[in-house]
C-alpha positions as CSV (number, residue, x, y, z in Angstrom):
1,M,73.0,-17.2,14.0
2,N,76.0,-17.5,11.7
3,P,78.1,-14.6,10.4
4,K,77.3,-15.2,6.9
5,T,73.3,-14.4,7.7
6,E,73.7,-11.9,10.2
7,R,75.8,-10.3,6.8
8,T,72.6,-11.0,4.8
9,E,70.4,-9.3,7.3
10,N,72.1,-6.2,7.8
11,D,72.9,-6.0,4.0
12,S,68.8,-6.0,3.5
13,K,68.3,-2.9,5.4
14,R,68.2,-1.0,2.2
15,S,67.5,3.3,2.3
16,P,64.1,4.1,0.6
17,A,66.2,5.8,-1.8
18,S,68.0,2.6,-3.0
19,R,64.2,1.1,-3.3
20,R,63.7,4.3,-5.1
21,G,66.4,3.9,-7.4
22,A,65.6,0.5,-8.0
23,L,62.0,1.1,-8.8
24,A,63.3,4.1,-11.3
25,R,65.6,1.9,-13.1
26,L,62.8,-0.8,-13.2
27,L,60.2,1.8,-14.9
28,S,62.9,2.8,-17.1
29,Y,63.4,-0.5,-18.8
30,M,59.3,-0.7,-19.1
31,G,60.0,3.3,-20.9
32,K,61.8,1.3,-23.3
33,H,58.2,0.0,-24.5
34,R,56.4,3.0,-23.5
35,T,53.8,2.4,-26.6
36,V,53.3,-1.2,-25.5
37,F,52.8,0.2,-21.8
38,L,50.3,3.1,-22.8
39,F,47.9,0.9,-24.6
40,V,48.2,-1.3,-21.7
41,G,47.9,1.9,-19.6
42,I,44.3,2.8,-22.2
43,L,42.9,-0.4,-22.0
44,V,43.1,-0.7,-18.1
45,S,41.4,2.6,-17.6
46,L,38.9,1.5,-20.2
47,S,38.1,-1.8,-18.1
48,G,38.1,0.3,-14.8
49,L,36.2,2.7,-16.4
50,A,33.2,0.2,-17.7
51,S,33.1,-1.6,-14.4
52,L,32.5,1.8,-12.6
53,I,29.8,3.4,-15.0
54,G,28.2,-0.1,-15.2
55,T,28.0,0.0,-10.9
56,Y,26.6,3.4,-11.9
57,M,24.0,2.0,-14.1
58,I,22.3,0.3,-11.0
59,R,20.8,3.8,-10.0
60,P,19.0,4.5,-13.2
61,I,17.9,1.1,-13.6
62,V,16.3,1.0,-10.5
63,N,14.6,4.1,-10.4
64,A,13.2,3.3,-13.6
65,A,12.1,0.1,-12.5
66,S,10.3,1.9,-9.4
67,A,8.2,4.2,-11.9
68,H,7.8,1.1,-13.9
69,E,8.7,2.2,-16.9
70,V,9.4,-1.3,-18.6
71,H,10.9,0.0,-22.0
72,Q,13.6,2.3,-20.3
73,V,14.3,-0.6,-17.9
74,W,15.4,-2.7,-21.2
75,I,17.4,0.1,-23.2
76,L,19.3,1.0,-19.6
77,L,19.9,-2.9,-19.4
78,A,21.3,-3.2,-23.2
79,L,23.6,0.0,-22.5
80,T,24.8,-1.6,-19.3
81,A,25.6,-4.9,-21.1
82,V,27.2,-3.0,-24.1
83,I,29.3,-1.0,-21.4
84,Y,30.6,-4.5,-19.8
85,L,30.9,-5.7,-23.2
86,C,33.8,-3.0,-24.0
87,G,35.0,-3.9,-20.1
88,V,35.4,-7.7,-21.3
89,L,37.3,-6.9,-24.2
90,S,39.7,-4.2,-22.8
91,A,40.7,-6.9,-20.2
92,W,41.6,-9.4,-23.0
93,G,43.6,-6.8,-24.7
94,Y,45.3,-5.5,-21.8
95,T,46.0,-8.9,-20.8
96,Q,47.9,-9.9,-24.0
97,L,49.5,-7.0,-24.4
98,M,51.0,-6.9,-20.7
99,A,52.3,-10.6,-21.6
100,K,54.2,-9.4,-24.5
101,G,55.7,-6.1,-22.8
102,A,56.3,-8.1,-19.6
103,Q,58.5,-10.5,-21.0
104,Q,60.1,-8.2,-23.3
105,V,61.3,-6.0,-20.1
106,V,62.8,-9.6,-18.7
107,R,64.5,-10.2,-21.6
108,E,66.3,-7.0,-21.9
109,I,67.1,-7.1,-18.1
110,R,68.3,-11.1,-18.2
111,H,70.4,-9.7,-21.3
112,D,72.1,-6.6,-19.4
113,L,72.4,-8.8,-16.2
114,F,74.7,-11.1,-18.2
115,L,76.1,-8.7,-20.5
116,K,77.5,-6.9,-17.1
117,M,78.6,-10.2,-15.8
118,E,81.0,-11.1,-18.6
119,A,82.4,-7.4,-18.0
120,M,83.3,-8.1,-14.4
121,P,86.7,-8.6,-12.8
122,L,87.6,-12.2,-11.8
123,R,87.7,-11.0,-8.5
124,V,84.1,-11.1,-8.3
125,F,83.8,-14.5,-9.4
126,D,86.4,-15.7,-6.8
127,T,84.7,-14.2,-3.6
128,T,81.0,-14.6,-4.5
129,K,79.0,-18.1,-4.4
130,H,78.0,-19.3,-8.0
131,G,74.5,-20.2,-6.2
132,D,74.2,-16.5,-5.3
133,L,74.9,-15.6,-8.7
134,M,72.7,-17.9,-10.4
135,A,69.9,-16.4,-7.8
136,R,70.2,-13.3,-9.7
137,F,69.2,-15.1,-12.9
138,T,66.5,-17.2,-11.2
139,S,64.8,-16.3,-8.3
140,D,65.3,-12.4,-8.8
141,V,64.4,-12.3,-12.2
142,D,61.5,-14.5,-11.8
143,Q,59.9,-12.2,-9.2
144,V,60.3,-9.0,-11.2
145,S,59.0,-11.3,-14.2
146,D,55.9,-12.0,-11.6
147,A,55.2,-8.6,-10.8
148,L,55.4,-7.3,-14.2
149,N,52.9,-9.7,-15.3
150,N,50.4,-9.9,-12.5
151,C,50.8,-6.8,-10.8
152,F,51.6,-4.0,-12.9
153,A,48.1,-4.0,-14.6
154,S,45.8,-4.8,-11.6
155,V,47.8,-1.9,-9.5
156,V,46.9,0.6,-12.5
157,Q,42.9,-1.0,-12.5
158,S,43.1,-0.6,-8.8
159,F,44.3,2.8,-8.7
160,I,41.3,3.8,-11.4
161,Q,39.1,1.8,-9.5
162,S,39.3,3.2,-6.1
163,F,40.0,7.0,-7.2
164,G,36.8,6.5,-9.5
165,T,34.7,4.5,-7.1
166,L,35.4,7.8,-4.4
167,V,34.7,10.2,-7.1
168,M,31.1,7.7,-7.8
169,L,30.5,7.8,-4.4
170,F,30.5,11.7,-3.6
171,I,28.6,12.5,-6.7
172,L,25.8,10.1,-5.5
173,N,25.6,10.8,-1.9
174,W,28.7,13.6,0.0
175,R,27.2,13.2,3.4
176,L,27.8,9.0,3.5
177,S,30.9,9.9,1.3
178,L,32.8,11.4,4.6
179,I,31.9,8.1,6.4
180,V,33.8,6.3,3.8
181,T,36.7,9.0,3.4
182,V,37.7,8.1,7.1
183,F,37.4,4.1,6.2
184,Y,40.0,4.6,3.3
185,A,42.3,6.8,5.2
186,I,42.4,4.0,8.1
187,L,43.0,1.7,5.9
188,L,45.9,3.2,4.0
189,A,47.4,4.1,7.0
190,Y,47.6,0.5,7.7
191,I,48.8,-0.9,4.4
192,L,51.8,1.9,4.6
193,M,52.7,0.6,8.2
194,A,52.7,-3.1,7.3
195,S,54.4,-2.4,3.8
196,K,57.4,-0.6,5.9
197,K,57.4,-3.6,8.1
198,S,57.4,-6.4,5.7
199,R,59.6,-4.8,2.7
200,K,62.7,-5.2,5.1
201,Y,62.3,-8.9,5.6
202,F,61.8,-9.1,2.3
203,N,64.5,-7.8,0.9
204,A,66.1,-10.3,3.7
205,Q,64.1,-13.2,2.3
206,Q,65.6,-12.7,-1.3
207,K,69.1,-12.3,0.1
208,L,68.6,-15.5,2.2
209,I,67.8,-16.9,-1.1
210,G,70.8,-16.7,-3.0
211,V,72.7,-17.8,0.2
212,L,71.0,-21.0,0.3
213,N,71.2,-21.7,-3.2
214,G,75.1,-21.0,-3.1
215,F,75.2,-23.5,-0.2
216,A,73.2,-26.0,-2.1
217,Q,75.0,-25.5,-5.3
218,E,78.3,-26.2,-3.4
219,A,76.7,-29.4,-1.5
220,I,76.0,-30.7,-4.7
221,Q,79.0,-30.1,-6.1
222,G,81.1,-32.0,-3.5
223,M,78.7,-34.5,-2.6
224,R,81.3,-37.1,-3.3
225,V,83.8,-35.6,-0.8
226,I,81.0,-35.2,2.2
227,Q,79.8,-38.7,1.8
228,V,83.4,-40.2,1.8
229,F,84.2,-38.2,4.9
230,G,80.9,-39.1,6.5
231,H,80.3,-35.5,7.0
232,E,76.4,-35.5,6.1
233,P,75.2,-34.4,9.7
234,A,77.2,-31.3,9.7
235,S,76.1,-30.6,6.1
236,L,72.6,-30.7,7.0
237,K,73.3,-28.7,10.1
238,K,74.7,-25.7,8.0
239,F,71.9,-26.4,5.7
240,Q,69.4,-25.6,8.4
241,A,71.1,-23.1,9.8
242,V,71.0,-21.1,7.1
243,D,67.1,-22.2,6.1
244,K,65.7,-21.3,9.2
245,D,67.1,-17.9,8.9
246,L,65.2,-17.7,5.5
247,A,62.0,-19.2,7.2
248,Q,62.4,-16.7,10.1
249,S,62.6,-14.1,7.3
250,S,59.8,-15.3,5.0
251,E,57.3,-15.7,8.0
252,K,58.2,-12.3,9.6
253,A,57.8,-10.8,6.0
254,L,54.4,-12.5,5.2
255,S,53.4,-12.1,9.0
256,Y,52.9,-8.4,8.0
257,S,52.2,-8.7,4.2
258,Q,49.2,-11.3,5.0
259,T,47.4,-9.1,7.6
260,M,46.4,-6.2,5.6
261,V,43.8,-8.7,3.4
262,P,41.6,-10.0,6.4
263,M,42.1,-5.9,7.7
264,V,40.8,-4.4,4.8
265,V,37.8,-7.3,4.4
266,S,37.1,-6.2,8.0
267,L,36.9,-2.9,7.7
268,S,35.3,-3.0,4.9
269,Y,32.3,-4.8,6.5
270,V,31.8,-2.4,9.0
271,N,31.9,0.4,6.5
272,Y,29.4,-1.1,4.4
273,A,27.0,-1.9,7.9
274,I,27.4,1.9,9.0
275,V,26.8,3.5,5.4
276,A,23.9,1.1,4.8
277,A,22.3,1.8,8.2
278,A,22.8,5.6,7.5
279,G,21.4,5.7,4.0
280,G,18.5,3.8,4.9
281,Y,17.8,6.4,7.1
282,M,18.1,9.0,4.8
283,V,15.7,7.4,2.2
284,L,13.2,7.2,5.2
285,K,13.5,11.3,5.6
286,G,13.1,11.8,1.4
287,M,17.2,12.9,1.5
288,S,18.0,9.9,-1.1
289,D,16.2,8.4,-3.7
290,V,16.1,4.5,-3.5
291,G,17.7,4.0,-6.6
292,S,21.0,6.2,-5.5
293,L,21.0,4.6,-2.5
294,A,21.2,0.9,-4.2
295,S,24.1,1.9,-6.5
296,Y,25.9,3.4,-3.8
297,L,25.7,0.5,-1.5
298,V,27.3,-1.5,-4.5
299,F,29.8,1.0,-4.9
300,V,30.7,0.9,-1.1
301,R,30.8,-2.9,-1.4
302,Q,33.3,-2.5,-4.2
303,A,35.1,0.2,-3.0
304,A,37.1,-2.8,-0.8
305,A,37.9,-5.0,-4.4
306,P,40.7,-2.5,-5.6
307,I,42.1,-2.2,-2.6
308,N,41.9,-5.9,-1.9
309,Q,43.2,-6.7,-5.0
310,F,46.5,-4.1,-4.3
311,V,46.8,-5.6,-0.9
312,Q,47.1,-8.9,-2.3
313,Q,49.5,-7.9,-5.0
314,A,51.6,-5.9,-2.3
315,T,53.4,-9.0,-1.2
316,M,54.9,-9.8,-5.3
317,L,55.1,-6.3,-5.3
318,L,57.6,-6.0,-2.4
319,S,59.3,-9.1,-3.4
320,A,59.9,-8.0,-6.9
321,L,61.0,-4.9,-5.6
322,S,63.8,-6.9,-3.4
323,G,64.9,-8.9,-6.5
324,A,65.0,-5.7,-8.4
325,Q,67.4,-3.9,-5.8
326,R,70.0,-7.2,-5.9
327,I,69.9,-7.4,-9.7
328,F,70.8,-3.8,-10.2
329,D,73.1,-4.3,-7.1
330,F,74.9,-6.1,-9.3
331,M,74.6,-4.4,-12.1
332,D,76.4,-1.1,-9.9
333,I,79.2,-3.3,-9.3
334,E,82.7,-1.4,-11.3
335,P,83.3,-3.3,-14.5
336,E,86.7,-4.7,-15.3
337,V,89.0,-1.9,-16.8
338,D,90.2,-1.7,-19.7
339,E,92.1,1.3,-21.0
340,G,94.5,-0.4,-23.1
341,K,94.6,1.1,-26.6
342,V,97.4,-1.5,-28.2
343,T,95.6,-4.0,-30.1
344,L,96.5,-6.8,-32.3
345,A,96.4,-6.5,-36.2
346,W,97.4,-8.6,-39.2
347,G,101.3,-7.9,-40.0
348,I,103.0,-7.7,-43.2
349,Q,106.7,-6.6,-43.7
350,D,107.5,-4.2,-46.8
351,E,111.2,-4.7,-48.7
352,N,113.0,-2.7,-45.9
353,G,111.6,-5.2,-43.4
354,N,109.6,-2.6,-41.7
355,W,106.1,-3.9,-40.3
356,T,103.0,-2.7,-41.2
357,E,99.1,-3.6,-41.0
358,S,97.1,-5.4,-43.3
359,Y,93.5,-6.1,-44.2
360,I,94.1,-9.5,-45.6
361,P,94.6,-12.2,-43.2
362,Q,98.5,-13.2,-42.5
363,N,100.4,-15.9,-41.3
364,H,101.8,-13.0,-39.2
365,W,100.2,-10.9,-36.1
366,V,101.7,-7.3,-35.0
367,W,100.9,-5.0,-31.9
368,K,99.0,-1.7,-33.3
369,H,100.8,0.4,-30.5
370,P,99.5,4.3,-31.1
371,R,101.6,7.2,-30.2
372,S,101.2,10.3,-28.5
373,N,102.4,11.9,-31.5
374,G,99.6,10.3,-33.7
375,E,101.9,7.9,-35.1
376,V,101.4,4.2,-34.8
377,E,104.3,1.7,-33.9
378,Y,103.5,-1.6,-35.4
379,V,105.5,-4.4,-33.1
380,P,105.8,-7.8,-34.2
381,L,104.1,-10.3,-31.7
382,K,106.8,-12.5,-30.4
383,G,105.9,-13.9,-26.9
384,D,108.6,-11.8,-25.3
385,V,107.4,-11.8,-22.0
386,S,109.3,-10.1,-18.8
387,L,107.8,-9.2,-15.3
388,R,110.3,-6.6,-13.4
389,H,109.9,-6.1,-9.4
390,V,106.1,-6.8,-9.4
391,D,104.6,-6.9,-6.2
392,F,101.0,-8.4,-5.8
393,G,98.0,-9.0,-3.0
394,Y,94.8,-10.0,-3.4
395,V,93.8,-7.6,-0.9
396,P,96.1,-4.6,0.3
397,E,97.1,-6.5,3.7
398,K,98.7,-9.3,2.7
399,K,101.6,-9.5,-0.1
400,I,101.2,-12.5,-2.3
401,L,104.0,-11.6,-4.6
402,D,107.3,-9.8,-3.7
403,D,109.5,-8.1,-5.9
404,V,109.3,-10.5,-8.8
405,T,111.5,-10.2,-11.5
406,L,111.3,-12.8,-14.5
407,Y,112.3,-13.5,-18.0
408,A,110.9,-15.3,-21.2
409,K,112.2,-14.9,-24.5
410,P,110.3,-16.1,-27.3
411,G,110.0,-19.9,-27.3
412,Q,111.1,-20.8,-24.2
413,M,109.4,-23.0,-21.9
414,I,109.4,-21.3,-18.2
415,A,108.8,-23.6,-14.9
416,L,107.2,-22.1,-11.8
417,V,107.4,-24.6,-8.9
418,G,107.3,-24.3,-5.3
419,S,104.6,-25.3,-2.8
420,T,100.8,-24.4,-2.8
421,G,100.4,-20.9,-1.9
422,A,103.7,-20.0,-3.2
423,G,102.2,-17.6,-6.0
424,K,102.6,-19.7,-9.3
425,T,98.7,-19.7,-10.4
426,T,99.2,-15.5,-9.6
427,I,101.8,-14.8,-11.8
428,T,99.7,-16.2,-15.0
429,N,96.5,-14.2,-13.2
430,L,98.6,-11.1,-13.9
431,I,100.2,-12.3,-17.2
432,T,96.6,-12.6,-18.7
433,R,95.4,-9.4,-16.6
434,F,92.5,-11.0,-14.8
435,Y,94.6,-8.7,-12.2
436,D,96.8,-6.0,-12.5
437,V,99.8,-5.7,-10.6
438,A,100.3,-3.6,-7.4
439,A,103.7,-2.3,-8.0
440,G,106.6,-3.0,-10.9
441,S,105.4,-3.9,-14.6
442,I,104.8,-6.4,-17.0
443,L,106.3,-6.2,-20.5
444,Y,104.9,-8.2,-23.7
445,D,107.2,-7.5,-26.7
446,G,108.4,-4.7,-24.9
447,I,105.2,-3.2,-24.0
448,D,103.4,-2.8,-21.0
449,I,100.4,-5.0,-20.7
450,R,98.4,-2.2,-19.4
451,L,98.7,-0.6,-22.5
452,I,97.5,-3.7,-24.2
453,S,93.4,-4.0,-24.8
454,K,92.5,-7.0,-22.7
455,A,90.8,-8.5,-25.1
456,D,93.9,-8.5,-27.8
457,L,96.2,-9.6,-24.8
458,R,94.0,-12.5,-24.3
459,R,93.8,-13.4,-27.9
460,S,97.2,-13.8,-27.7
461,I,97.4,-16.3,-24.7
462,A,96.0,-19.8,-24.6
463,M,95.6,-21.3,-21.0
464,V,95.0,-24.8,-19.9
465,L,94.0,-24.9,-16.4
466,Q,93.8,-27.6,-13.8
467,D,90.2,-27.4,-13.2
468,T,89.0,-28.1,-17.0
469,H,85.2,-26.9,-18.0
470,L,83.9,-28.5,-21.0
471,F,80.4,-26.4,-22.3
472,T,77.6,-28.3,-23.4
473,G,77.8,-29.4,-27.0
474,T,79.6,-31.5,-29.3
475,I,83.5,-32.4,-28.8
476,L,83.8,-30.5,-32.4
477,D,82.5,-27.3,-30.6
478,N,84.4,-27.6,-27.4
479,I,87.7,-28.0,-28.7
480,R,86.7,-25.3,-31.6
481,Y,85.5,-22.7,-28.6
482,G,89.4,-22.0,-28.9
483,K,89.2,-20.8,-32.5
484,P,85.3,-20.3,-33.6
485,S,86.4,-19.9,-37.5
486,A,88.0,-23.2,-37.2
487,S,87.3,-26.0,-40.1
488,D,86.6,-29.6,-38.7
489,E,90.2,-30.6,-40.2
490,E,91.9,-27.8,-37.7
491,V,89.8,-29.1,-35.4
492,I,91.1,-33.2,-36.1
493,A,94.7,-31.9,-36.3
494,A,94.6,-29.7,-32.8
495,A,93.0,-33.2,-31.3
496,S,95.6,-35.2,-33.0
497,L,98.4,-32.8,-31.7
498,A,97.1,-33.7,-28.2
499,N,96.9,-37.2,-28.6
500,A,93.2,-37.0,-27.7
501,D,92.0,-37.6,-31.6
502,S,92.3,-41.8,-30.6
503,F,90.1,-42.1,-27.9
504,I,87.5,-39.7,-29.2
505,R,87.0,-41.9,-32.3
506,R,86.6,-44.8,-30.0
507,L,83.3,-42.7,-28.6
508,P,79.9,-43.6,-30.2
509,E,79.6,-40.6,-32.4
510,G,83.0,-39.4,-32.4
511,Y,83.7,-35.7,-33.0
512,N,79.7,-35.5,-32.7
513,T,79.6,-36.9,-29.3
514,R,77.4,-34.1,-27.4
515,I,79.0,-33.8,-23.9
516,T,77.0,-32.4,-20.9
517,S,77.3,-31.6,-17.3
518,D,80.7,-30.6,-17.6
519,G,81.5,-34.2,-19.3
520,A,80.8,-36.0,-16.6
521,S,80.7,-39.0,-19.1
522,L,84.4,-38.8,-19.6
523,S,87.1,-39.3,-17.4
524,Q,89.5,-36.9,-16.3
525,G,92.2,-37.5,-18.0
526,Q,90.3,-37.1,-21.6
527,R,88.5,-33.7,-20.1
528,Q,92.1,-32.7,-20.0
529,L,93.3,-33.9,-23.6
530,L,90.0,-32.2,-25.2
531,S,91.1,-28.9,-22.9
532,I,94.8,-29.5,-24.3
533,A,93.4,-29.5,-28.0
534,R,91.4,-26.5,-27.2
535,A,94.6,-24.6,-26.6
536,A,96.5,-26.0,-29.5
537,I,93.6,-24.9,-32.3
538,A,94.2,-21.4,-30.8
539,D,97.6,-21.6,-32.4
540,P,98.9,-18.6,-29.9
541,P,102.3,-17.2,-29.0
542,V,102.0,-17.7,-25.4
543,L,100.5,-20.7,-23.6
544,V,100.0,-21.3,-19.5
545,L,100.0,-24.8,-18.4
546,D,98.6,-24.6,-15.2
547,E,99.0,-28.0,-13.2
548,A,98.2,-29.4,-16.7
549,T,98.8,-32.9,-16.6
550,S,97.7,-32.8,-12.8
551,S,94.8,-35.2,-13.8
552,I,96.1,-37.5,-15.8
553,D,97.6,-40.8,-15.0
554,T,101.6,-41.3,-15.7
555,R,100.8,-43.3,-18.7
556,T,98.6,-41.0,-20.3
557,E,101.0,-38.6,-19.6
558,K,103.8,-40.2,-21.1
559,Q,101.4,-40.5,-24.3
560,I,100.8,-37.0,-24.7
561,E,104.4,-35.6,-24.2
562,K,105.2,-35.6,-27.8
563,G,102.0,-33.8,-28.6
564,M,102.4,-31.4,-25.6
565,K,106.5,-30.9,-27.1
566,R,105.0,-30.2,-30.5
567,L,102.4,-27.9,-28.6
568,M,105.0,-25.7,-27.1
569,E,107.5,-25.5,-29.7
570,G,107.8,-22.1,-30.9
571,R,105.9,-20.7,-28.3
572,T,106.6,-19.4,-24.9
573,T,105.5,-21.6,-22.5
574,F,104.9,-21.2,-18.6
575,V,104.5,-24.3,-17.0
576,I,103.2,-24.8,-13.4
577,A,103.5,-28.4,-12.6
578,H,103.3,-30.4,-9.2
579,R,105.2,-33.2,-10.7
580,L,109.3,-32.1,-11.2
581,S,109.8,-34.8,-13.7
582,T,107.5,-32.8,-16.2
583,V,109.3,-29.3,-16.0
584,R,113.3,-31.5,-16.3
585,N,113.8,-30.3,-20.0
586,A,112.4,-26.3,-19.3
587,D,114.4,-23.4,-20.1
588,L,114.4,-21.7,-17.3
589,I,112.6,-23.1,-13.6
590,A,112.0,-20.4,-11.3
591,V,111.2,-21.9,-7.7
592,L,108.7,-19.7,-5.5
593,D,108.6,-19.5,-1.7
594,Q,106.0,-17.4,0.3
595,G,106.2,-15.1,-2.8
596,K,109.2,-14.6,-3.6
597,I,111.5,-16.2,-6.3
598,V,114.2,-17.7,-4.4
599,E,116.0,-19.9,-7.2
600,K,116.4,-19.6,-10.8
601,G,118.3,-22.0,-13.3
602,S,117.8,-25.0,-15.1
603,H,117.0,-28.5,-13.7
604,D,120.9,-29.3,-13.5
605,E,121.8,-25.8,-12.3
606,L,118.7,-26.1,-9.4
607,L,120.1,-29.6,-8.0
608,A,124.1,-28.4,-8.4
609,Q,123.2,-26.2,-5.9
610,N,121.6,-28.0,-3.5
611,G,118.9,-25.7,-2.5
612,F,115.2,-25.6,-2.2
613,Y,114.9,-27.2,-5.8
614,A,116.6,-29.6,-4.9
615,R,115.3,-30.8,-1.9
616,L,112.0,-30.7,-3.5
617,Y,113.1,-32.9,-6.5
618,N,114.7,-35.5,-3.9
619,G,111.7,-36.2,-2.3
620,M,109.8,-36.2,-5.2
621,F,112.0,-38.9,-6.7
622,E,112.0,-40.4,-3.3
623,L,107.8,-40.6,-3.2
624,S,108.4,-42.1,-6.8
């Protein structure tokens, strides 16, 4: 067993309190629609009572027939038919209401799950396989949905019929009912034992489904790499290892849960035989009438039905409870903390040059900074960014950035260069507050970014990442993602700025061309151009280009140089580039090595120092 799978099995050992908590939270969702479920409960009760009373009617019918009271038999038969008709109508009613109520609950769970996901810190997505996250929305939610649709009413009905049957048995013949009670106790004890055993493996099964989904998704995304390197056998071996563990957990879960139905059936036959023999003896001795025995034996035969029905639903219930635990465990992850009080507002200057807030859209933005004395200071948004003695590590024991100090004045282009893992991308993650500094501070227009609302901070920054992501929709929609209120004309202007307009117009439907599968029908360079256009339309004061031209060939790169220059004009720009030729015109180049800034200066200054940067640049020059 591999370590990941071993951790999965350990994770599956949930405490009873955890299971009860998951059940309580699921019931709380149902409680929001208590009216629907109350009517479901009433109709289920009516259906169960109709079945019980209809069975009891066998007693007077048989006794009336034995006494040759034909008229009375017909009346009783008609009454029985009405009772069963009420039961049928009740059953139809609760199934319709149950479908409505269950889907409302599932919809709210999915909504809350997605809402929680959007509030998660980035580290959750950096450390969790996407397939495992998707399993929460798919298999786990599906298990809960199936249980609500198929089990809730059945469990209520089974309880009513089991309890009602036991009551009717004691009413009809309390002596025989003592035998039935013993069999009930044996059945209950076995069901509890088997449920306890299988529940542990159902938890492991749901966890392993997430692991398997994550592995499969990773393999699908990397299939080209797998095939190029001939890694199919090794990949298959890993898949089989996880699949084997999943199969074993499922087998153990089902081996216990599926023994419950045969055990219930077998014990019910034994119970029926003993009761029939004892009841026949009592009739012969005059201790009971024939009608009572006939009705009693039908009840005894039916006594196993609700238990059997409940047992058949037990597998689904246990699986659903495991899925609910995983969903609620994910929801309980601490959301991204945002204590920032400084927000963005439209700004306008008075005749004295002081900035104030405007409730009418303006061309300028200001930081609305509330002070402890109750006053509000308005700071113009310029894009002045400074890092002061910043330390950071994704885990406490490993420092990624060490005493990083960097100043970016409004409109400056700051280039971050260095080898892989030097901390370049980490700096941009800190500027956007995807992570917070461990020590030191980052100031934005003189304000500590930890005081700024994350949403407003990120509104003022646009990013073009190395790994582009396009959403399903038209090209217009994808560019407009940077500014949802943008007109078609603004979208076209942004595309022209990024030099994407020409290739877009050559597409079959131009700007209305639909994009699917993350833009698989477009070249990597075209996808990157759309990403740049998306940043351009946001019109931010701060721009982050994380190896934005890494996927664009040299010819395409030259074509967009003018557009990129216009895009960066007047904006504070942080550029991470592996091609040093693209950062020669930067106002400041910061050279990082093992989390420290080892050199700073312009291109010419750094070459003159003949240090780390010069060696990097000359190496690239030789390669080119």
